[in-house]
VODRENRO-183431 format. One record per residue (C-alpha): x, y, z; residue number from 1. Coordinates in Angstrom, 2 decimals, padded with zeros to 5 digits. Example, Ala and Ser with C-alpha at 12.3 -4.5 7.8 and 13.67 -1.06 7.14 Angstrom:
2
+---------+---------+---------+-----+
:    east :   north :      up :   i :
+---------+---------+---------+-----+
:  012.30 : -004.50 :  007.80 :   1 :
:  013.67 : -001.06 :  007.14 :   2 :
+---------+---------+---------+-----+
END
This chain:
512
+---------+---------+---------+-----+
:    east :   north :      up :   i :
+---------+---------+---------+-----+
:  012.12 : -008.41 :  050.30 :   1 :
:  009.61 : -010.72 :  052.27 :   2 :
:  009.28 : -014.28 :  051.99 :   3 :
:  005.83 : -013.39 :  050.27 :   4 :
:  007.53 : -011.13 :  047.83 :   5 :
:  009.89 : -013.87 :  046.77 :   6 :
:  007.20 : -016.61 :  046.38 :   7 :
:  005.06 : -014.30 :  044.43 :   8 :
:  008.08 : -013.40 :  042.15 :   9 :
:  008.68 : -016.83 :  041.44 :  10 :
:  005.07 : -018.35 :  040.90 :  11 :
:  002.72 : -017.58 :  037.90 :  12 :
:  000.99 : -014.41 :  038.32 :  13 :
: -002.41 : -016.00 :  037.29 :  14 :
: -003.12 : -019.40 :  036.31 :  15 :
: -006.32 : -021.08 :  034.78 :  16 :
: -006.58 : -025.11 :  034.77 :  17 :
: -008.62 : -027.18 :  033.08 :  18 :
: -011.42 : -024.45 :  032.46 :  19 :
: -014.97 : -025.77 :  031.42 :  20 :
: -017.59 : -023.32 :  030.56 :  21 :
: -020.94 : -024.22 :  028.73 :  22 :
: -023.71 : -022.36 :  027.44 :  23 :
: -026.91 : -023.82 :  026.49 :  24 :
: -025.40 : -027.30 :  026.51 :  25 :
: -022.57 : -026.47 :  024.36 :  26 :
: -018.89 : -025.89 :  025.35 :  27 :
: -017.45 : -022.69 :  025.17 :  28 :
: -014.28 : -024.04 :  027.14 :  29 :
: -013.34 : -027.68 :  027.39 :  30 :
: -010.23 : -028.03 :  029.56 :  31 :
: -008.66 : -024.58 :  028.95 :  32 :
: -005.58 : -023.64 :  030.36 :  33 :
: -003.42 : -020.61 :  030.68 :  34 :
: -000.44 : -019.59 :  032.90 :  35 :
:  001.29 : -015.88 :  032.75 :  36 :
:  004.24 : -015.20 :  034.72 :  37 :
:  005.11 : -011.65 :  036.74 :  38 :
:  007.21 : -009.47 :  034.17 :  39 :
:  005.82 : -011.38 :  031.37 :  40 :
:  003.83 : -010.31 :  028.01 :  41 :
:  001.94 : -013.44 :  027.12 :  42 :
: -000.14 : -013.51 :  024.01 :  43 :
: -003.44 : -015.37 :  023.86 :  44 :
: -004.24 : -016.37 :  020.38 :  45 :
: -007.05 : -018.21 :  018.48 :  46 :
: -009.65 : -017.66 :  015.81 :  47 :
: -013.11 : -015.93 :  016.80 :  48 :
: -014.94 : -018.52 :  018.84 :  49 :
: -011.94 : -019.98 :  019.82 :  50 :
: -012.68 : -019.63 :  023.27 :  51 :
: -010.46 : -016.67 :  024.36 :  52 :
: -013.22 : -014.11 :  025.40 :  53 :
: -014.87 : -016.58 :  027.39 :  54 :
: -011.77 : -017.22 :  029.06 :  55 :
: -011.02 : -013.65 :  029.63 :  56 :
: -014.51 : -013.15 :  031.48 :  57 :
: -013.62 : -016.05 :  033.58 :  58 :
: -010.43 : -014.86 :  034.37 :  59 :
: -011.96 : -011.52 :  035.49 :  60 :
: -015.09 : -012.66 :  037.51 :  61 :
: -017.82 : -011.80 :  034.88 :  62 :
: -018.46 : -015.47 :  034.32 :  63 :
: -017.73 : -018.26 :  037.08 :  64 :
: -016.30 : -021.58 :  035.47 :  65 :
: -018.38 : -024.84 :  035.59 :  66 :
: -015.24 : -026.68 :  036.28 :  67 :
: -011.41 : -026.16 :  036.84 :  68 :
: -009.34 : -023.93 :  038.94 :  69 :
: -007.94 : -020.43 :  039.13 :  70 :
: -004.65 : -019.69 :  040.87 :  71 :
: -003.36 : -016.13 :  041.77 :  72 :
:  000.19 : -016.28 :  042.91 :  73 :
: -000.05 : -020.15 :  043.64 :  74 :
: -003.26 : -019.61 :  045.64 :  75 :
: -006.88 : -020.98 :  044.54 :  76 :
: -008.93 : -018.24 :  043.97 :  77 :
: -012.66 : -017.65 :  043.31 :  78 :
: -013.82 : -014.50 :  041.43 :  79 :
: -017.15 : -014.10 :  042.01 :  80 :
: -017.28 : -010.63 :  039.97 :  81 :
: -015.28 : -008.22 :  038.66 :  82 :
: -014.54 : -006.09 :  041.86 :  83 :
: -013.40 : -009.38 :  043.57 :  84 :
: -010.80 : -010.15 :  040.46 :  85 :
: -009.89 : -006.17 :  040.49 :  86 :
: -009.33 : -006.42 :  044.34 :  87 :
: -007.03 : -009.54 :  043.65 :  88 :
: -005.12 : -007.09 :  041.10 :  89 :
: -006.70 : -008.59 :  037.84 :  90 :
: -008.28 : -006.09 :  035.20 :  91 :
: -009.00 : -006.38 :  031.64 :  92 :
: -009.18 : -003.36 :  029.39 :  93 :
: -011.39 : -003.93 :  026.36 :  94 :
: -011.15 : -002.76 :  022.70 :  95 :
: -013.90 : -000.61 :  023.57 :  96 :
: -012.46 :  001.73 :  026.45 :  97 :
: -014.45 :  002.45 :  029.32 :  98 :
: -013.41 :  006.09 :  029.71 :  99 :
: -016.30 :  008.69 :  030.42 : 100 :
: -015.91 :  011.53 :  027.52 : 101 :
: -017.69 :  013.93 :  029.71 : 102 :
: -015.29 :  013.57 :  032.77 : 103 :
: -011.76 :  014.97 :  033.27 : 104 :
: -008.75 :  012.65 :  032.83 : 105 :
: -007.79 :  013.12 :  036.59 : 106 :
: -011.69 :  011.77 :  037.30 : 107 :
: -011.18 :  008.96 :  035.03 : 108 :
: -008.24 :  007.51 :  036.56 : 109 :
: -009.71 :  007.71 :  040.02 : 110 :
: -013.25 :  006.40 :  038.63 : 111 :
: -014.30 :  003.43 :  040.98 : 112 :
: -011.94 :  004.16 :  043.72 : 113 :
: -012.38 :  005.74 :  046.98 : 114 :
: -012.43 :  009.32 :  046.21 : 115 :
: -010.42 :  011.52 :  048.53 : 116 :
: -012.61 :  013.47 :  050.49 : 117 :
: -012.81 :  015.55 :  053.89 : 118 :
: -016.20 :  016.27 :  055.44 : 119 :
: -017.88 :  015.47 :  052.40 : 120 :
: -015.96 :  017.65 :  050.03 : 121 :
: -013.78 :  016.50 :  047.35 : 122 :
: -009.83 :  016.91 :  047.90 : 123 :
: -008.99 :  017.75 :  044.45 : 124 :
: -005.52 :  018.52 :  045.17 : 125 :
: -005.07 :  014.80 :  046.38 : 126 :
: -007.07 :  013.55 :  043.74 : 127 :
: -004.99 :  015.27 :  040.98 : 128 :
: -001.67 :  014.33 :  042.88 : 129 :
: -002.83 :  010.74 :  042.85 : 130 :
: -003.73 :  010.63 :  039.01 : 131 :
: -000.70 :  012.47 :  038.00 : 132 :
:  001.57 :  009.48 :  039.83 : 133 :
: -000.10 :  007.13 :  037.81 : 134 :
:  000.57 :  008.98 :  034.35 : 135 :
:  004.11 :  009.18 :  035.63 : 136 :
:  004.46 :  005.79 :  036.12 : 137 :
:  003.50 :  005.22 :  032.17 : 138 :
:  005.52 :  008.38 :  031.27 : 139 :
:  002.54 :  010.47 :  030.36 : 140 :
:  001.84 :  014.04 :  030.42 : 141 :
: -001.89 :  014.15 :  029.60 : 142 :
: -003.56 :  017.19 :  031.04 : 143 :
: -005.38 :  016.19 :  034.15 : 144 :
: -008.06 :  018.90 :  033.64 : 145 :
: -008.90 :  017.94 :  030.23 : 146 :
: -012.24 :  016.01 :  029.22 : 147 :
: -011.35 :  012.34 :  028.29 : 148 :
: -013.94 :  012.78 :  025.20 : 149 :
: -011.21 :  015.40 :  023.69 : 150 :
: -008.23 :  013.19 :  023.70 : 151 :
: -007.07 :  010.75 :  020.89 : 152 :
: -007.30 :  007.13 :  020.87 : 153 :
: -003.91 :  006.24 :  022.22 : 154 :
: -004.35 :  009.11 :  025.11 : 155 :
: -007.53 :  007.32 :  025.93 : 156 :
: -005.66 :  003.80 :  026.37 : 157 :
: -003.12 :  005.19 :  028.60 : 158 :
: -005.81 :  007.08 :  030.93 : 159 :
: -007.47 :  003.50 :  031.03 : 160 :
: -003.84 :  002.16 :  031.92 : 161 :
: -003.39 :  004.48 :  034.65 : 162 :
: -006.70 :  003.78 :  036.11 : 163 :
: -005.56 :  000.24 :  035.86 : 164 :
: -002.64 :  000.95 :  037.75 : 165 :
: -004.46 :  003.04 :  040.56 : 166 :
: -006.32 : -000.16 :  041.67 : 167 :
: -002.78 : -001.93 :  042.04 : 168 :
: -003.55 : -003.90 :  039.19 : 169 :
: -000.65 : -006.84 :  038.68 : 170 :
: -002.07 : -008.73 :  035.75 : 171 :
: -003.41 : -006.60 :  033.01 : 172 :
: -005.50 : -008.45 :  030.38 : 173 :
: -005.58 : -006.22 :  026.84 : 174 :
: -007.96 : -007.26 :  023.98 : 175 :
: -007.16 : -006.00 :  020.82 : 176 :
: -005.55 : -002.66 :  022.30 : 177 :
: -004.09 : -001.36 :  018.95 : 178 :
: -007.28 : -001.77 :  016.85 : 179 :
: -007.99 :  002.24 :  016.32 : 180 :
: -004.21 :  003.32 :  016.55 : 181 :
: -001.60 :  004.48 :  014.26 : 182 :
:  001.71 :  003.24 :  013.87 : 183 :
:  003.16 :  005.95 :  016.02 : 184 :
:  000.95 :  005.32 :  018.81 : 185 :
:  001.17 :  001.77 :  018.51 : 186 :
:  005.08 :  002.40 :  019.13 : 187 :
:  004.06 :  004.58 :  022.23 : 188 :
:  001.75 :  001.90 :  023.49 : 189 :
:  004.45 : -000.87 :  022.98 : 190 :
:  006.83 :  001.11 :  025.08 : 191 :
:  004.47 :  001.70 :  027.80 : 192 :
:  003.60 : -002.31 :  028.01 : 193 :
:  007.52 : -002.85 :  028.12 : 194 :
:  008.11 : -000.40 :  031.06 : 195 :
:  005.13 : -002.24 :  032.79 : 196 :
:  006.59 : -005.80 :  032.16 : 197 :
:  009.78 : -004.22 :  033.48 : 198 :
:  007.89 : -003.36 :  036.72 : 199 :
:  006.71 : -007.12 :  036.95 : 200 :
:  003.32 : -006.50 :  036.07 : 201 :
:  001.92 : -009.72 :  034.09 : 202 :
:  000.07 : -008.79 :  030.66 : 203 :
: -002.30 : -011.14 :  028.87 : 204 :
: -001.91 : -009.63 :  025.31 : 205 :
: -004.90 : -010.72 :  022.73 : 206 :
: -004.38 : -009.65 :  019.17 : 207 :
: -004.99 : -010.60 :  015.72 : 208 :
: -002.35 : -009.01 :  014.48 : 209 :
:  000.68 : -011.67 :  014.58 : 210 :
:  003.39 : -009.21 :  013.53 : 211 :
:  002.84 : -007.38 :  016.86 : 212 :
:  003.00 : -010.43 :  018.87 : 213 :
:  006.38 : -011.35 :  017.38 : 214 :
:  007.44 : -007.71 :  018.24 : 215 :
:  006.15 : -007.70 :  021.63 : 216 :
:  005.22 : -010.90 :  023.53 : 217 :
:  007.81 : -013.18 :  025.58 : 218 :
:  005.29 : -016.05 :  024.98 : 219 :
:  002.24 : -017.37 :  023.38 : 220 :
: -000.85 : -019.42 :  024.04 : 221 :
: -002.87 : -020.69 :  021.11 : 222 :
: -006.78 : -021.65 :  021.79 : 223 :
: -008.94 : -023.69 :  019.04 : 224 :
: -012.32 : -024.86 :  019.64 : 225 :
: -012.52 : -023.96 :  023.53 : 226 :
: -009.26 : -026.15 :  024.21 : 227 :
: -005.75 : -024.79 :  024.73 : 228 :
: -003.68 : -026.20 :  022.07 : 229 :
: -000.18 : -025.29 :  022.72 : 230 :
:  002.00 : -022.67 :  024.89 : 231 :
:  005.26 : -021.69 :  023.95 : 232 :
:  008.23 : -019.01 :  023.68 : 233 :
:  007.59 : -016.73 :  020.93 : 234 :
:  011.32 : -017.01 :  020.10 : 235 :
:  010.79 : -020.56 :  019.21 : 236 :
:  007.61 : -019.94 :  017.17 : 237 :
:  007.02 : -018.32 :  013.76 : 238 :
:  003.76 : -016.59 :  011.84 : 239 :
:  003.05 : -019.53 :  009.72 : 240 :
:  003.36 : -022.13 :  012.59 : 241 :
:  000.97 : -019.96 :  014.57 : 242 :
: -001.64 : -019.80 :  011.76 : 243 :
: -001.59 : -023.20 :  011.02 : 244 :
: -002.03 : -024.12 :  014.54 : 245 :
: -005.08 : -021.88 :  015.02 : 246 :
: -006.71 : -022.75 :  012.08 : 247 :
: -005.67 : -026.35 :  011.62 : 248 :
: -004.24 : -026.07 :  008.19 : 249 :
: -001.15 : -024.03 :  006.61 : 250 :
: -000.98 : -020.32 :  005.97 : 251 :
: -000.24 : -020.84 :  002.27 : 252 :
: -004.20 : -021.24 :  002.04 : 253 :
: -005.09 : -018.02 :  003.29 : 254 :
: -005.71 : -016.65 : -000.23 : 255 :
: -007.45 : -018.29 : -002.77 : 256 :
: -006.56 : -018.00 : -006.38 : 257 :
: -007.11 : -015.05 : -008.43 : 258 :
: -009.76 : -014.87 : -011.19 : 259 :
: -010.04 : -012.82 : -014.42 : 260 :
: -011.56 : -009.94 : -014.27 : 261 :
: -014.02 : -008.81 : -017.28 : 262 :
: -011.73 : -005.67 : -018.37 : 263 :
: -013.90 : -004.90 : -021.51 : 264 :
: -016.55 : -003.95 : -018.95 : 265 :
: -016.35 : -001.09 : -016.72 : 266 :
: -018.43 : -001.59 : -013.68 : 267 :
: -017.48 :  001.95 : -011.92 : 268 :
: -016.10 :  004.91 : -013.52 : 269 :
: -014.87 :  007.75 : -011.39 : 270 :
: -013.60 :  010.90 : -013.19 : 271 :
: -011.87 :  013.85 : -011.36 : 272 :
: -013.61 :  013.28 : -007.79 : 273 :
: -013.18 :  015.71 : -004.96 : 274 :
: -014.00 :  015.86 : -001.53 : 275 :
: -012.45 :  017.17 :  001.91 : 276 :
: -009.27 :  015.40 :  001.53 : 277 :
: -009.89 :  013.49 : -001.62 : 278 :
: -008.52 :  015.44 : -004.75 : 279 :
: -009.15 :  014.71 : -008.53 : 280 :
: -009.17 :  011.16 : -008.06 : 281 :
: -009.85 :  009.14 : -011.45 : 282 :
: -010.07 :  005.57 : -011.95 : 283 :
: -012.23 :  002.42 : -013.20 : 284 :
: -013.19 : -000.96 : -011.67 : 285 :
: -013.87 : -003.58 : -013.94 : 286 :
: -016.61 : -006.32 : -013.84 : 287 :
: -015.61 : -009.19 : -011.71 : 288 :
: -012.34 : -007.40 : -010.15 : 289 :
: -010.98 : -007.22 : -006.66 : 290 :
: -009.51 : -003.68 : -006.46 : 291 :
: -007.43 : -002.52 : -003.63 : 292 :
: -007.04 :  000.97 : -002.18 : 293 :
: -004.13 :  001.29 :  000.19 : 294 :
: -002.28 :  004.28 :  001.92 : 295 :
: -001.27 :  005.49 :  005.07 : 296 :
: -003.85 :  006.75 :  007.71 : 297 :
: -005.32 :  010.29 :  006.70 : 298 :
: -004.36 :  009.44 :  002.94 : 299 :
: -007.99 :  009.87 :  001.89 : 300 :
: -008.95 :  006.10 :  001.29 : 301 :
: -011.57 :  005.57 :  003.47 : 302 :
: -013.09 :  009.05 :  002.54 : 303 :
: -012.94 :  007.76 : -001.04 : 304 :
: -015.20 :  005.00 : -000.33 : 305 :
: -017.56 :  007.35 :  001.85 : 306 :
: -017.69 :  009.28 : -001.37 : 307 :
: -018.58 :  006.40 : -003.63 : 308 :
: -020.95 :  005.31 : -001.46 : 309 :
: -022.94 :  008.30 : -000.99 : 310 :
: -022.39 :  008.74 :  002.64 : 311 :
: -020.58 :  012.07 :  001.90 : 312 :
: -020.94 :  014.64 : -000.51 : 313 :
: -018.70 :  015.01 : -003.36 : 314 :
: -017.64 :  018.55 : -004.44 : 315 :
: -016.34 :  017.85 : -007.81 : 316 :
: -016.14 :  015.13 : -010.37 : 317 :
: -018.49 :  012.03 : -011.40 : 318 :
: -019.23 :  008.93 : -010.16 : 319 :
: -020.95 :  006.19 : -012.52 : 320 :
: -021.90 :  002.65 : -012.15 : 321 :
: -022.66 :  001.62 : -015.51 : 322 :
: -024.92 :  004.12 : -017.32 : 323 :
: -026.06 :  005.50 : -014.21 : 324 :
: -024.33 :  008.89 : -013.16 : 325 :
: -024.47 :  009.64 : -009.46 : 326 :
: -025.04 :  013.61 : -008.47 : 327 :
: -022.95 :  015.80 : -006.16 : 328 :
: -025.22 :  015.13 : -003.68 : 329 :
: -026.14 :  011.67 : -003.60 : 330 :
: -027.47 :  010.00 : -000.78 : 331 :
: -026.83 :  006.40 :  000.68 : 332 :
: -030.30 :  005.09 : -000.82 : 333 :
: -029.54 :  006.21 : -004.02 : 334 :
: -026.07 :  004.92 : -004.40 : 335 :
: -027.56 :  001.46 : -003.13 : 336 :
: -030.45 :  001.93 : -005.96 : 337 :
: -027.60 :  002.35 : -008.41 : 338 :
: -025.93 : -001.07 : -007.22 : 339 :
: -023.07 :  000.47 : -004.90 : 340 :
: -023.11 : -001.12 : -001.29 : 341 :
: -020.62 : -000.07 :  001.37 : 342 :
: -019.38 : -002.41 :  004.41 : 343 :
: -017.99 :  000.69 :  006.72 : 344 :
: -014.76 :  000.09 :  008.93 : 345 :
: -016.52 :  000.59 :  011.91 : 346 :
: -018.96 : -002.28 :  011.86 : 347 :
: -019.96 : -001.79 :  015.53 : 348 :
: -021.28 :  001.93 :  015.23 : 349 :
: -021.85 :  002.13 :  011.55 : 350 :
: -022.60 : -001.40 :  010.06 : 351 :
: -024.82 : -003.11 :  012.51 : 352 :
: -027.26 : -002.39 :  015.14 : 353 :
: -026.04 : -004.34 :  018.39 : 354 :
: -028.96 : -004.41 :  020.56 : 355 :
: -031.09 : -005.90 :  017.60 : 356 :
: -031.28 : -009.44 :  016.36 : 357 :
: -029.52 : -010.83 :  013.16 : 358 :
: -032.95 : -011.29 :  011.71 : 359 :
: -033.62 : -007.54 :  012.37 : 360 :
: -030.39 : -006.11 :  011.03 : 361 :
: -030.76 : -008.01 :  007.95 : 362 :
: -034.57 : -007.12 :  007.19 : 363 :
: -033.85 : -003.32 :  007.78 : 364 :
: -031.48 : -003.20 :  005.01 : 365 :
: -033.84 : -004.92 :  002.69 : 366 :
: -037.08 : -003.42 :  002.96 : 367 :
: -037.84 : -003.25 : -000.69 : 368 :
: -037.25 : -007.02 : -000.93 : 369 :
: -039.03 : -008.14 :  002.01 : 370 :
: -042.42 : -006.04 :  001.47 : 371 :
: -045.43 : -005.32 : -000.66 : 372 :
: -047.11 : -002.12 : -000.68 : 373 :
: -045.96 : -001.49 :  003.00 : 374 :
: -046.64 : -004.90 :  004.15 : 375 :
: -043.93 : -007.07 :  005.53 : 376 :
: -043.57 : -010.43 :  004.63 : 377 :
: -042.18 : -012.62 :  007.46 : 378 :
: -041.51 : -015.76 :  005.11 : 379 :
: -039.31 : -013.40 :  002.65 : 380 :
: -037.31 : -012.12 :  005.81 : 381 :
: -036.67 : -016.07 :  006.99 : 382 :
: -035.45 : -016.68 :  003.44 : 383 :
: -033.03 : -013.92 :  002.78 : 384 :
: -031.90 : -014.34 :  006.57 : 385 :
: -031.57 : -018.05 :  006.36 : 386 :
: -029.52 : -017.79 :  003.10 : 387 :
: -027.28 : -015.20 :  004.33 : 388 :
: -026.60 : -017.24 :  007.52 : 389 :
: -025.83 : -020.34 :  005.63 : 390 :
: -023.96 : -018.93 :  002.64 : 391 :
: -021.51 : -016.71 :  005.08 : 392 :
: -021.59 : -019.30 :  007.98 : 393 :
: -022.51 : -017.13 :  010.57 : 394 :
: -022.05 : -019.01 :  013.86 : 395 :
: -024.90 : -018.06 :  015.98 : 396 :
: -027.77 : -019.60 :  018.23 : 397 :
: -030.57 : -018.65 :  015.99 : 398 :
: -031.25 : -015.60 :  013.51 : 399 :
: -033.05 : -014.23 :  016.60 : 400 :
: -029.79 : -014.00 :  018.73 : 401 :
: -028.65 : -010.40 :  019.27 : 402 :
: -025.49 : -009.16 :  017.10 : 403 :
: -023.87 : -007.67 :  020.27 : 404 :
: -023.66 : -011.15 :  021.49 : 405 :
: -021.73 : -012.26 :  018.58 : 406 :
: -017.85 : -012.34 :  017.98 : 407 :
: -016.44 : -009.66 :  015.95 : 408 :
: -015.99 : -012.04 :  012.82 : 409 :
: -019.68 : -013.06 :  012.64 : 410 :
: -020.63 : -009.56 :  013.20 : 411 :
: -018.56 : -008.61 :  010.10 : 412 :
: -020.55 : -011.32 :  008.47 : 413 :
: -023.91 : -009.96 :  009.34 : 414 :
: -022.98 : -006.67 :  007.85 : 415 :
: -021.96 : -008.54 :  004.65 : 416 :
: -025.27 : -010.58 :  004.64 : 417 :
: -027.43 : -007.50 :  004.56 : 418 :
: -025.33 : -005.82 :  001.91 : 419 :
: -025.15 : -008.84 :  000.01 : 420 :
: -028.64 : -009.29 :  000.11 : 421 :
: -029.36 : -006.24 : -001.94 : 422 :
: -027.21 : -008.06 : -004.79 : 423 :
: -025.02 : -004.96 : -005.63 : 424 :
: -023.09 : -004.50 : -008.40 : 425 :
: -020.04 : -002.71 : -006.69 : 426 :
: -019.21 : -004.06 : -003.07 : 427 :
: -017.38 : -001.42 : -001.04 : 428 :
: -015.34 : -002.90 :  002.03 : 429 :
: -013.42 : -000.72 :  004.08 : 430 :
: -010.69 : -002.60 :  006.09 : 431 :
: -012.92 : -005.87 :  005.87 : 432 :
: -010.74 : -008.11 :  008.12 : 433 :
: -009.95 : -005.84 :  010.73 : 434 :
: -010.10 : -007.19 :  014.35 : 435 :
: -011.15 : -010.73 :  012.99 : 436 :
: -009.06 : -013.79 :  013.13 : 437 :
: -007.05 : -015.71 :  010.48 : 438 :
: -009.67 : -018.34 :  009.75 : 439 :
: -012.54 : -016.07 :  009.36 : 440 :
: -010.21 : -013.87 :  007.31 : 441 :
: -009.58 : -016.76 :  004.81 : 442 :
: -013.49 : -017.35 :  004.82 : 443 :
: -013.96 : -013.53 :  003.87 : 444 :
: -011.25 : -013.84 :  001.36 : 445 :
: -012.83 : -016.83 : -000.37 : 446 :
: -016.39 : -015.10 : -000.16 : 447 :
: -015.05 : -012.06 : -001.97 : 448 :
: -013.65 : -014.51 : -004.85 : 449 :
: -017.14 : -016.04 : -005.13 : 450 :
: -018.68 : -012.75 : -005.50 : 451 :
: -016.29 : -011.61 : -008.19 : 452 :
: -016.63 : -014.92 : -009.97 : 453 :
: -020.56 : -014.20 : -010.21 : 454 :
: -019.52 : -010.61 : -011.62 : 455 :
: -019.65 : -008.64 : -008.69 : 456 :
: -016.80 : -005.83 : -008.35 : 457 :
: -015.17 : -005.55 : -004.97 : 458 :
: -013.25 : -002.16 : -004.04 : 459 :
: -011.46 : -002.85 : -000.54 : 460 :
: -009.69 : -000.75 :  001.49 : 461 :
: -006.88 : -001.91 :  003.81 : 462 :
: -004.21 : -000.99 :  005.74 : 463 :
: -002.00 : -004.02 :  005.54 : 464 :
:  000.01 : -004.26 :  002.52 : 465 :
:  000.38 : -008.27 :  002.47 : 466 :
: -003.56 : -008.13 :  002.53 : 467 :
: -003.95 : -006.11 : -000.44 : 468 :
: -001.12 : -008.29 : -002.35 : 469 :
: -002.71 : -011.42 : -001.55 : 470 :
: -006.62 : -010.40 : -001.73 : 471 :
: -006.53 : -008.09 : -004.88 : 472 :
: -006.29 : -008.09 : -008.56 : 473 :
: -005.22 : -004.61 : -008.82 : 474 :
: -004.18 : -002.16 : -006.26 : 475 :
: -004.29 :  001.71 : -006.34 : 476 :
: -002.25 :  003.67 : -003.61 : 477 :
: -003.37 :  007.21 : -001.82 : 478 :
: -001.19 :  009.89 : -000.87 : 479 :
: -002.51 :  013.22 :  000.24 : 480 :
: -005.76 :  012.67 : -001.18 : 481 :
: -004.27 :  011.59 : -004.47 : 482 :
: -003.79 :  008.41 : -006.35 : 483 :
:  000.07 :  008.12 : -006.03 : 484 :
:  000.45 :  004.43 : -007.81 : 485 :
: -001.45 :  001.56 : -009.40 : 486 :
:  000.21 : -001.67 : -009.84 : 487 :
: -001.20 : -005.41 : -010.62 : 488 :
: -001.16 : -007.19 : -007.55 : 489 :
:  000.68 : -010.37 : -009.05 : 490 :
:  003.60 : -007.87 : -009.80 : 491 :
:  003.50 : -006.18 : -006.68 : 492 :
:  005.67 : -006.36 : -003.38 : 493 :
:  005.55 : -004.27 : -000.29 : 494 :
:  008.41 : -002.03 : -000.90 : 495 :
:  006.92 : -000.48 : -003.77 : 496 :
:  003.62 :  000.06 : -002.16 : 497 :
:  005.39 :  001.65 :  000.61 : 498 :
:  006.96 :  003.90 : -001.46 : 499 :
:  003.60 :  004.81 : -003.07 : 500 :
:  002.05 :  005.34 :  000.60 : 501 :
:  004.78 :  007.99 :  001.27 : 502 :
:  004.59 :  009.57 : -002.28 : 503 :
:  007.97 :  008.78 : -003.39 : 504 :
:  007.30 :  007.39 : -006.66 : 505 :
:  004.74 :  008.40 : -009.07 : 506 :
:  002.12 :  006.34 : -010.78 : 507 :
:  004.48 :  005.25 : -013.74 : 508 :
:  006.76 :  003.58 : -011.33 : 509 :
:  009.48 :  006.78 : -011.51 : 510 :
:  010.94 :  008.43 : -008.42 : 511 :
:  009.12 :  011.57 : -007.45 : 512 :
+---------+---------+---------+-----+
END
């Protein structure tokens, strides 16, 4: 081992000191600090808007800091662009993975690198051997000739890892890597990350799932309002402390008090509903109620919301909103007219137009309210958009900012703003807090409670059992397309709900 190797092993792999970054005169970062060591998984935590994304972009050469310094293995560096950062061994992998669906696994792994060739002819055997070596490092046997678009989400993540390793990455920055993975796939991912840590790779892990942080990470850094608040060993902390540090208030304030639904008024009646996976589902939701829908991935919970919203045709049964019965082939428009609005799980691809402004996104969903005989009123648009931004506390420069420039939590608020402007009787929310920070979660929960207090019925799907218990009045659990159990939220515990998820007990609480 050389002197340089010893020095690299004892110094932080990457450091950021007193980083300052301003946009339009506003501090996105104000003295932020981060230090990650070789062979460490380091969690970077904070609410949306805390400055995490800006700091990552400075660490990877997308932005240049207005003040402060970066050090790589103790040496001060300047990353003029992403290529310079990558050459220094610093690579970020984002939630929206950059695999090319129409290219093979081997081609994706060597993408951006010098392609092995001789006389202008690609040396495919050498390319495949190099790609296989990188997959072997993370114990993956993905077929090299398969198109990346045919892979599962976790396999695409592994291909992205292999590509980073092909560039000799020694600092990996992961932004919400488990957002689209199942529990089994998350376990596989964690095994790979631990192997990379054992090889001496420094890993910065950004996630809103705090349970993952405490299972996987060695140290954590918490940011708030563009500043670094604390860095400490994970073993010396606990989830409640992390939450209170992130948001500046105790974790006990996350869920607002429950209300009292009007159980004499049925807002939504579902009788014998069938779909591709959903089978013979029957239930009622009451006016002013938060009804939770849980279940394992593939249980039919998201399909149920699509059927209710008219986004998918049901093959049997009926859906009624008050006195209005939806036909077997309802459209989204007909469901909206009946008073049902859906906030989809995939907000970026299904809920908003990223390349359009906040104003345009809200206006497009509310044409009847902003126009008369085909003539659009700018004044009405301004009123609706202004109210939505104020009520939901959407953080943006103005209503004309592009939605793609907003944080994940604020994108979710834009989806809510355009749906709430329609004043729905029944609001369907699929994973309403996925990918957003604890503080924004608390805002969403308070909003839900304000809606049901005004008589709206909210039906929410969540994969997080504690969220269902804290957020809802009543919980239905699905298993293999059917409702396997129902329980009042204030009487629920995770053990019973999990048993329902696996079909271990029936709807009366007896062993299945």
